[in-house]
KOLPA-897150 format. One record per residue: residue number from 1; residue in three letters; x, y, z of N, C-alpha, C in turn. Coordinates in nm, 2 decimals, padded with zeros to 4 digits. Example, Ala and Ser with C-alpha at 12.3 -4.5 7.8 and 13.67 -1.06 7.14 Angstrom:
<rs>
R	kolvex	gudren	n.east	n.north	n.up	ca.east	ca.north	ca.up	c.east	c.north	c.up
R	1	ALA	01.32	-00.57	00.78	01.23	-00.45	00.78	01.32	-00.33	00.78
R	2	SER	01.28	-00.22	00.71	01.37	-00.11	00.71	01.29	00.00	00.79
</rs>
This chain:
<rs>
R	kolvex	gudren	n.east	n.north	n.up	ca.east	ca.north	ca.up	c.east	c.north	c.up
R	1	MET	32.78	-00.71	16.65	32.79	-00.61	16.74	32.83	-00.56	16.86
R	2	PRO	32.84	-00.68	16.98	32.92	-00.70	17.06	33.06	-00.71	17.09
R	3	LEU	33.10	-00.77	16.97	33.22	-00.81	16.99	33.29	-00.64	16.94
R	4	MET	33.21	-00.59	16.81	33.26	-00.44	16.80	33.29	-00.36	16.91
R	5	TRP	33.19	-00.37	17.00	33.19	-00.24	17.14	33.28	-00.33	17.27
R	6	ALA	33.31	-00.43	17.20	33.43	-00.51	17.34	33.56	-00.45	17.29
R	7	LYS	33.58	-00.44	17.17	33.70	-00.46	17.11	33.74	-00.31	17.13
R	8	LYS	33.67	-00.23	17.10	33.65	-00.05	17.09	33.64	-00.03	17.25
R	9	ARG	33.62	-00.13	17.33	33.64	-00.10	17.50	33.51	00.00	17.55
R	10	LYS	33.40	00.00	17.46	33.29	00.09	17.48	33.21	-00.02	17.63
R	11	GLY	33.13	00.05	17.67	33.00	-00.03	17.74	33.09	-00.06	17.90
R	12	PHE	33.00	-00.04	17.99	33.04	-00.01	18.13	32.98	-00.08	18.24
R	13	MET	32.84	-00.14	18.16	32.78	-00.19	18.26	32.84	-00.35	18.22
R	14	PRO	32.77	-00.45	18.34	32.76	-00.56	18.32	32.73	-00.67	18.21
R	15	TYR	32.71	-00.65	18.08	32.65	-00.69	18.01	32.67	-00.83	17.98
R	16	GLN	32.72	-00.95	18.02	32.70	-01.08	18.07	32.58	-01.09	18.10
R	17	TRP	32.51	-01.00	18.18	32.43	-01.08	18.32	32.33	-00.97	18.23
R	18	GLN	32.32	-00.90	18.13	32.20	-00.83	18.06	32.05	-00.90	18.05
R	19	HIS	32.06	-01.01	18.02	31.95	-01.13	18.00	31.88	-01.14	18.13
R	20	ASP	31.96	-01.12	18.27	31.85	-01.13	18.36	31.86	-00.95	18.43
R	21	TYR	31.91	-00.84	18.43	31.88	-00.72	18.45	31.78	-00.64	18.34
R	22	PHE	31.77	-00.69	18.22	31.66	-00.62	18.12	31.53	-00.70	18.18
R	23	PHE	31.49	-00.75	18.24	31.37	-00.74	18.30	31.35	-00.63	18.44
R	24	LEU	31.44	-00.60	18.52	31.46	-00.50	18.60	31.47	-00.35	18.52
R	25	LEU	31.53	-00.34	18.39	31.53	-00.23	18.34	31.47	-00.19	18.20
R	26	GLY	31.49	-00.32	18.16	31.36	-00.25	18.00	31.27	-00.23	18.01
R	27	PRO	31.14	-00.35	18.02	31.03	-00.32	18.02	30.96	-00.23	18.13
R	28	PRO	31.03	-00.26	18.21	30.98	-00.12	18.35	31.02	00.01	18.32
R	29	LEU	31.13	00.01	18.30	31.15	00.13	18.27	31.15	00.23	18.21
R	30	LEU	31.17	00.17	18.07	31.16	00.25	17.93	31.06	00.40	17.91
R	31	LEU	30.88	00.35	17.96	30.81	00.44	17.92	30.81	00.54	18.01
R	32	PRO	30.78	00.48	18.14	30.77	00.56	18.28	30.89	00.66	18.34
R	33	ILE	31.01	00.61	18.25	31.15	00.69	18.27	31.15	00.81	18.19
R	34	ASP	31.22	00.65	18.09	31.31	00.70	17.99	31.22	00.83	17.89
R	35	PHE	31.10	00.74	17.82	31.03	00.81	17.71	31.02	00.95	17.77
R	36	HIS	30.98	00.98	17.91	30.98	01.11	17.97	31.09	01.21	17.93
R	37	ILE	31.20	01.12	17.99	31.32	01.25	17.96	31.33	01.26	17.79
R	38	GLU	31.31	01.17	17.73	31.36	01.20	17.60	31.24	01.33	17.53
R	39	ASN	31.12	01.28	17.57	31.01	01.37	17.52	31.07	01.53	17.57
R	40	ILE	31.08	01.57	17.70	31.13	01.69	17.75	31.24	01.75	17.68
R	41	LYS	31.37	01.69	17.67	31.46	01.67	17.63	31.46	01.75	17.47
R	42	CYS	31.36	01.67	17.34	31.36	01.70	17.29	31.29	01.83	17.21
R	43	VAL	31.15	01.86	17.32	31.06	01.98	17.31	31.17	02.08	17.34
R	44	PHE	31.27	02.09	17.45	31.34	02.20	17.49	31.48	02.25	17.37
R	45	LYS	31.51	02.12	17.31	31.62	02.10	17.23	31.62	02.18	17.10
R	46	TRP	31.46	02.15	17.02	31.38	02.19	16.90	31.29	02.24	16.95
R	47	ARG	31.30	02.29	17.05	31.20	02.41	17.08	31.00	02.40	16.98
R	48	LEU	30.99	02.26	16.98	30.86	02.21	16.99	30.77	02.28	17.11
R	49	TRP	30.74	02.40	17.10	30.60	02.47	17.17	30.49	02.44	17.18
R	50	SER	30.48	02.35	17.06	30.31	02.32	17.02	30.27	02.18	17.12
R	51	ASP	30.42	02.11	17.12	30.41	01.97	17.21	30.43	01.99	17.33
R	52	LEU	30.51	02.09	17.38	30.47	02.09	17.53	30.34	02.18	17.56
R	53	ALA	30.28	02.25	17.51	30.16	02.30	17.53	30.04	02.18	17.53
R	54	TRP	30.06	02.12	17.45	29.94	01.97	17.43	29.99	01.87	17.54
R	55	THR	30.13	01.86	17.59	30.16	01.75	17.70	30.09	01.83	17.85
R	56	VAL	30.13	01.97	17.84	30.10	02.02	17.99	29.96	02.00	17.96
R	57	PHE	29.85	02.02	17.87	29.71	02.01	17.85	29.66	01.90	17.88
R	58	PHE	29.74	01.77	17.84	29.73	01.62	17.88	29.73	01.62	18.04
R	59	PHE	29.85	01.64	18.11	29.84	01.62	18.21	29.80	01.72	18.30
R	60	THR	29.75	01.78	18.28	29.63	01.89	18.35	29.50	01.84	18.37
R	61	ARG	29.47	01.84	18.22	29.36	01.73	18.23	29.34	01.63	18.28
R	62	PHE	29.42	01.54	18.33	29.43	01.39	18.38	29.41	01.44	18.49
R	63	PHE	29.49	01.57	18.54	29.50	01.52	18.72	29.37	01.59	18.75
R	64	ILE	29.31	01.69	18.70	29.15	01.75	18.70	29.10	01.65	18.74
R	65	MET	29.08	01.50	18.62	28.99	01.42	18.64	29.00	01.33	18.75
R	66	TYR	29.13	01.31	18.79	29.15	01.21	18.87	29.17	01.22	19.06
R	67	THR	29.23	01.35	19.03	29.28	01.35	19.14	29.16	01.36	19.28
R	68	PRO	29.03	01.42	19.23	28.95	01.45	19.32	28.89	01.26	19.36
R	69	PHE	28.94	01.18	19.29	28.89	01.02	19.37	29.03	00.94	19.39
R	70	LEU	29.16	00.99	19.35	29.25	00.94	19.43	29.38	01.03	19.47
R	71	GLY	29.38	01.12	19.48	29.41	01.21	19.54	29.58	01.26	19.44
R	72	GLY	29.60	01.35	19.48	29.75	01.38	19.37	29.85	01.26	19.34
R	73	TRP	29.88	01.20	19.49	29.97	01.08	19.44	29.92	00.96	19.40
R	74	GLY	29.82	00.99	19.41	29.73	00.81	19.36	29.67	00.84	19.23
R	75	ALA	29.68	00.96	19.17	29.67	00.98	19.02	29.77	00.97	18.96
R	76	PHE	29.90	01.03	19.00	30.03	01.01	18.97	30.08	00.85	18.94
R	77	GLY	30.04	00.75	19.07	30.11	00.65	19.04	29.96	00.54	18.97
R	78	LEU	29.86	00.63	18.90	29.79	00.57	18.88	29.83	00.58	18.74
R	79	TYR	29.88	00.70	18.68	29.92	00.75	18.56	30.08	00.59	18.50
R	80	MET	30.17	00.61	18.63	30.30	00.55	18.64	30.27	00.40	18.59
R	81	PHE	30.14	00.39	18.67	30.11	00.24	18.68	30.09	00.19	18.50
R	82	VAL	29.97	00.23	18.46	29.94	00.21	18.34	30.10	00.23	18.24
R	83	ARG	30.17	00.34	18.28	30.28	00.35	18.17	30.37	00.23	18.16
R	84	PHE	30.35	00.15	18.30	30.47	00.06	18.36	30.40	-00.07	18.27
R	85	LEU	30.29	-00.09	18.28	30.21	-00.19	18.20	30.24	-00.14	18.06
R	86	GLU	30.21	-00.03	17.99	30.28	-00.04	17.84	30.39	-00.03	17.82
R	87	SER	30.46	-00.03	17.88	30.60	-00.03	17.85	30.64	-00.17	17.88
R	88	HIS	30.62	-00.21	17.97	30.63	-00.41	17.93	30.56	-00.44	17.78
R	89	TRP	30.44	-00.42	17.74	30.38	-00.46	17.61	30.50	-00.41	17.52
R	90	PHE	30.54	-00.25	17.53	30.58	-00.22	17.42	30.74	-00.29	17.43
R	91	VAL	30.80	-00.31	17.53	30.93	-00.33	17.51	30.93	-00.50	17.43
R	92	TRP	30.84	-00.60	17.47	30.84	-00.73	17.41	30.79	-00.75	17.32
R	93	VAL	30.67	-00.65	17.24	30.66	-00.67	17.13	30.73	-00.61	17.04
R	94	THR	30.81	-00.47	17.06	30.93	-00.45	16.96	31.03	-00.53	16.96
R	95	GLN	31.06	-00.58	17.03	31.22	-00.65	17.06	31.22	-00.76	17.04
R	96	MET	31.08	-00.88	16.99	31.08	-00.99	16.97	31.11	-00.97	16.84
R	97	ASN	31.13	-00.88	16.78	31.14	-00.93	16.60	31.23	-00.84	16.58
R	98	HIS	31.33	-00.79	16.65	31.46	-00.71	16.62	31.61	-00.78	16.71
R	99	ILE	31.62	-00.77	16.85	31.67	-00.84	16.93	31.72	-00.98	16.86
R	100	PRO	31.65	-01.08	16.87	31.70	-01.22	16.85	31.82	-01.21	16.68
R	101	MET	31.78	-01.12	16.58	31.82	-01.09	16.44	31.95	-01.07	16.44
R	102	ASP	31.99	-01.12	16.34	32.15	-01.07	16.32	32.17	-00.93	16.22
R	103	ILE	32.18	-00.86	16.33	32.20	-00.72	16.29	32.32	-00.64	16.31
R	104	ASP	32.41	-00.59	16.22	32.51	-00.53	16.18	32.56	-00.43	16.11
R	105	LYS	32.64	-00.38	16.08	32.63	-00.26	15.99	32.57	-00.29	15.81
R	106	ASP	32.60	-00.18	15.80	32.56	-00.20	15.61	32.69	-00.26	15.55
R	107	HIS	32.64	-00.37	15.49	32.75	-00.37	15.40	32.70	-00.39	15.27
R	108	GLY	32.60	-00.32	15.24	32.58	-00.31	15.08	32.47	-00.40	15.05
R	109	LYS	32.40	-00.44	15.12	32.29	-00.54	15.10	32.18	-00.47	15.02
R	110	ASP	32.10	-00.52	14.91	31.94	-00.48	14.87	31.85	-00.46	15.02
R	111	TRP	31.76	-00.35	14.99	31.67	-00.34	15.04	31.59	-00.45	15.11
R	112	LEU	31.55	-00.55	15.05	31.51	-00.64	15.07	31.55	-00.71	15.18
R	113	SER	31.70	-00.79	15.13	31.77	-00.86	15.25	31.83	-00.81	15.39
R	114	LEU	31.82	-00.66	15.34	31.83	-00.62	15.48	31.72	-00.59	15.61
R	115	GLN	31.61	-00.59	15.54	31.52	-00.60	15.65	31.48	-00.73	15.64
R	116	VAL	31.50	-00.82	15.53	31.44	-00.96	15.58	31.58	-01.03	15.77
R	117	HIS	31.69	-01.00	15.69	31.84	-01.00	15.83	31.77	-00.97	15.95
R	118	ALA	31.77	-00.83	15.95	31.73	-00.76	16.07	31.59	-00.78	16.14
R	119	THR	31.51	-00.84	16.06	31.40	-00.87	16.13	31.30	-00.99	16.13
R	120	CYS	31.21	-01.03	16.20	31.18	-01.17	16.19	30.97	-01.14	16.20
R	121	ASN	30.89	-01.18	16.21	30.75	-01.21	16.19	30.71	-01.30	16.32
R	122	VAL	30.61	-01.29	16.34	30.53	-01.37	16.45	30.42	-01.39	16.40
R	123	LYS	30.37	-01.55	16.37	30.30	-01.58	16.33	30.12	-01.54	16.32
R	124	GLN	30.06	-01.57	16.21	29.95	-01.47	16.21	29.84	-01.58	16.33
R	125	SER	29.75	-01.48	16.37	29.64	-01.53	16.45	29.60	-01.47	16.50
R	126	VAL	29.44	-01.42	16.53	29.35	-01.33	16.60	29.40	-01.30	16.73
R	127	PHE	29.48	-01.33	16.80	29.52	-01.30	16.91	29.65	-01.22	16.90
R	128	ASN	29.77	-01.26	16.79	29.88	-01.26	16.80	29.83	-01.12	16.72
R	129	ASP	29.74	-01.05	16.61	29.73	-00.99	16.53	29.68	-00.84	16.63
R	130	TRP	29.61	-00.91	16.72	29.52	-00.78	16.80	29.62	-00.73	16.96
R	131	PHE	29.69	-00.85	16.98	29.77	-00.82	17.08	29.90	-00.74	17.01
R	132	THR	29.96	-00.78	16.92	30.07	-00.68	16.87	30.05	-00.58	16.80
R	133	GLY	29.93	-00.55	16.79	29.86	-00.42	16.67	29.92	-00.44	16.48
R	134	HIS	29.96	-00.59	16.49	29.97	-00.61	16.31	30.13	-00.60	16.31
R	135	LEU	30.22	-00.61	16.46	30.33	-00.56	16.45	30.41	-00.72	16.42
R	136	ASN	30.29	-00.82	16.44	30.39	-00.93	16.41	30.43	-00.99	16.28
R	137	PHE	30.38	-00.85	16.15	30.41	-00.85	16.07	30.54	-00.79	16.03
R	138	GLN	30.66	-00.80	16.13	30.77	-00.71	16.13	30.84	-00.69	15.96
R	139	ILE	30.82	-00.79	15.88	30.91	-00.80	15.78	30.85	-00.68	15.66
R	140	GLU	30.70	-00.68	15.69	30.65	-00.63	15.58	30.65	-00.46	15.65
R	141	HIS	30.64	-00.46	15.75	30.63	-00.32	15.85	30.77	-00.24	15.80
R	142	HIS	30.87	-00.31	15.77	31.01	-00.26	15.77	30.98	-00.24	15.59
R	143	LEU	30.96	-00.31	15.54	30.95	-00.30	15.39	30.84	-00.15	15.37
R	144	PHE	30.73	-00.18	15.39	30.61	-00.10	15.38	30.56	-00.01	15.52
R	145	PRO	30.65	00.10	15.57	30.64	00.13	15.69	30.53	00.26	15.65
R	146	THR	30.46	00.27	15.56	30.36	00.36	15.58	30.24	00.32	15.53
R	147	MET	30.25	00.15	15.47	30.10	00.06	15.46	30.07	00.09	15.60
R	148	PRO	29.91	00.12	15.62	29.79	00.04	15.76	29.88	-00.05	15.77
R	149	ARG	29.88	-00.11	15.91	29.91	-00.23	15.98	29.85	-00.33	15.93
R	150	HIS	29.68	-00.29	15.95	29.63	-00.40	15.93	29.60	-00.48	15.78
R	151	ASN	29.70	-00.41	15.71	29.69	-00.44	15.53	29.82	-00.53	15.57
R	152	TYR	29.89	-00.53	15.63	30.02	-00.62	15.59	30.00	-00.80	15.61
R	153	HIS	29.88	-00.83	15.63	29.82	-01.00	15.60	29.82	-00.97	15.45
R	154	ARG	29.78	-00.92	15.44	29.75	-00.92	15.24	29.88	-00.92	15.15
R	155	ILE	29.97	-00.86	15.19	30.13	-00.86	15.12	30.21	-00.95	15.15
R	156	LYS	30.19	-01.04	15.25	30.26	-01.13	15.34	30.29	-01.25	15.21
R	157	PRO	30.22	-01.28	15.17	30.25	-01.41	15.04	30.30	-01.32	14.97
R	158	LEU	30.30	-01.21	14.93	30.39	-01.14	14.80	30.51	-01.16	14.83
R	159	VAL	30.55	-01.11	14.97	30.66	-01.09	15.04	30.72	-01.28	15.04
R	160	GLU	30.66	-01.38	15.08	30.75	-01.44	15.10	30.74	-01.51	14.98
R	161	SER	30.67	-01.49	14.87	30.72	-01.59	14.77	30.85	-01.48	14.67
R	162	LEU	30.83	-01.35	14.72	30.96	-01.28	14.67	31.09	-01.33	14.72
R	163	CYS	31.12	-01.34	14.87	31.22	-01.36	14.92	31.26	-01.53	14.87
R	164	LYS	31.12	-01.63	14.86	31.19	-01.76	14.83	31.23	-01.76	14.68
R	165	LYS	31.17	-01.65	14.62	31.27	-01.63	14.45	31.39	-01.60	14.46
R	166	HIS	31.44	-01.51	14.58	31.57	-01.46	14.59	31.69	-01.55	14.68
R	167	SER	31.61	-01.68	14.71	31.70	-01.79	14.82	31.71	-01.67	14.97
R	168	LEU	31.58	-01.61	15.01	31.60	-01.56	15.12	31.54	-01.62	15.25
R	169	GLU	31.58	-01.61	15.38	31.50	-01.66	15.45	31.43	-01.56	15.48
R	170	TYR	31.28	-01.61	15.51	31.17	-01.56	15.57	31.12	-01.65	15.70
R	171	GLN	31.20	-01.57	15.80	31.14	-01.60	15.95	31.01	-01.61	15.99
R	172	ASP	30.93	-01.65	16.02	30.78	-01.66	16.10	30.78	-01.76	16.22
R	173	LYS	30.80	-01.69	16.37	30.79	-01.78	16.44	30.68	-01.77	16.52
R	174	ASP	30.66	-01.85	16.64	30.54	-01.84	16.70	30.57	-01.72	16.86
R	175	LEU	30.45	-01.66	16.90	30.47	-01.57	17.01	30.57	-01.60	17.12
R	176	LEU	30.55	-01.72	17.21	30.61	-01.72	17.28	30.75	-01.75	17.29
R	177	PRO	30.77	-01.84	17.17	30.95	-01.87	17.11	31.04	-01.74	17.10
R	178	ALA	30.93	-01.68	17.07	30.96	-01.49	16.98	31.01	-01.44	17.15
R	179	PHE	30.93	-01.43	17.25	30.97	-01.37	17.36	31.05	-01.43	17.42
R	180	VAL	31.13	-01.56	17.39	31.24	-01.65	17.49	31.34	-01.62	17.38
R	181	ASP	31.32	-01.58	17.27	31.46	-01.57	17.18	31.51	-01.46	17.25
R	182	ILE	31.43	-01.33	17.25	31.50	-01.23	17.34	31.57	-01.24	17.42
R	183	VAL	31.57	-01.32	17.56	31.63	-01.33	17.67	31.73	-01.41	17.58
R	184	ARG	31.71	-01.52	17.53	31.86	-01.58	17.50	31.97	-01.51	17.40
R	185	SER	31.90	-01.45	17.31	32.02	-01.34	17.24	32.05	-01.22	17.33
R	186	LEU	32.03	-01.17	17.43	32.07	-01.09	17.49	32.18	-01.18	17.59
R	187	LYS	32.17	-01.32	17.63	32.25	-01.37	17.69	32.34	-01.42	17.64
R	188	LYS	32.36	-01.43	17.50	32.43	-01.52	17.42	32.56	-01.34	17.34
R	189	SER	32.47	-01.23	17.36	32.52	-01.09	17.29	32.63	-01.06	17.47
R	190	GLY	32.55	-01.06	17.55	32.62	-01.06	17.63	32.76	-01.11	17.71
R	191	GLN	32.75	-01.24	17.65	32.87	-01.34	17.68	32.98	-01.31	17.59
R	192	LEU	32.93	-01.29	17.47	33.05	-01.24	17.37	33.12	-01.13	17.35
R	193	TRP	33.03	-01.03	17.45	33.09	-00.90	17.49	33.21	-00.94	17.58
R	194	TYR	33.16	-00.98	17.71	33.25	-01.02	17.81	33.31	-01.08	17.77
R	195	ASP	33.34	-01.22	17.71	33.44	-01.26	17.66	33.59	-01.15	17.59
R	196	ALA	33.52	-01.08	17.50	33.59	-01.02	17.38	33.64	-00.92	17.50
R	197	TYR	33.59	-00.86	17.56	33.62	-00.75	17.61	33.74	-00.77	17.74
R	198	TYR	33.70	-00.89	17.83	33.81	-00.93	17.90	33.94	-01.04	17.84
R	199	TYR	33.92	-01.07	17.75	33.99	-01.17	17.72	34.04	-01.19	17.55
R	200	GLY	33.99	-01.09	17.51	33.97	-01.05	17.35	34.13	-01.06	17.28
</rs>
């Protein structure tokens, strides 16, 4: 993908440094800033007035509860701080299974092959299951998106045997190496983009 973007002269950010500014932009800003903007845009674009009503109700209730104790700016600061922490968790947990993988255009592969090549799992443990909300079973999540997440461990052996039968690599990583792979992958794809864009 980075080569395709570079050849089409798409992109304006210094992608060769994305592994550095990822820490400043991705985790801290996604939920506190971007999700709020996107939610507001969707509400008005699709005229989701009941969603707007629930959003107004939530913020009204939140500020009524916390403003007497923290003041208006304090309540706002608390809300943004919680969203900031949540954003870090969300970005790291969701991206450890996707960014390091070989993501490309659909080349007519079957459903199983597409999911196994585009996602990976993080090894099961009590902590990993709790910390990721069972999204450490990302392959199973992609194959069975409507299945309750706490059941993924039950179908994991079946999916693994199916992958083995069809000679597909079933990746199952430890948690910390999965986090490191995000940064490593961003560095690699950024350099690919840079080289193709400027020297291509």
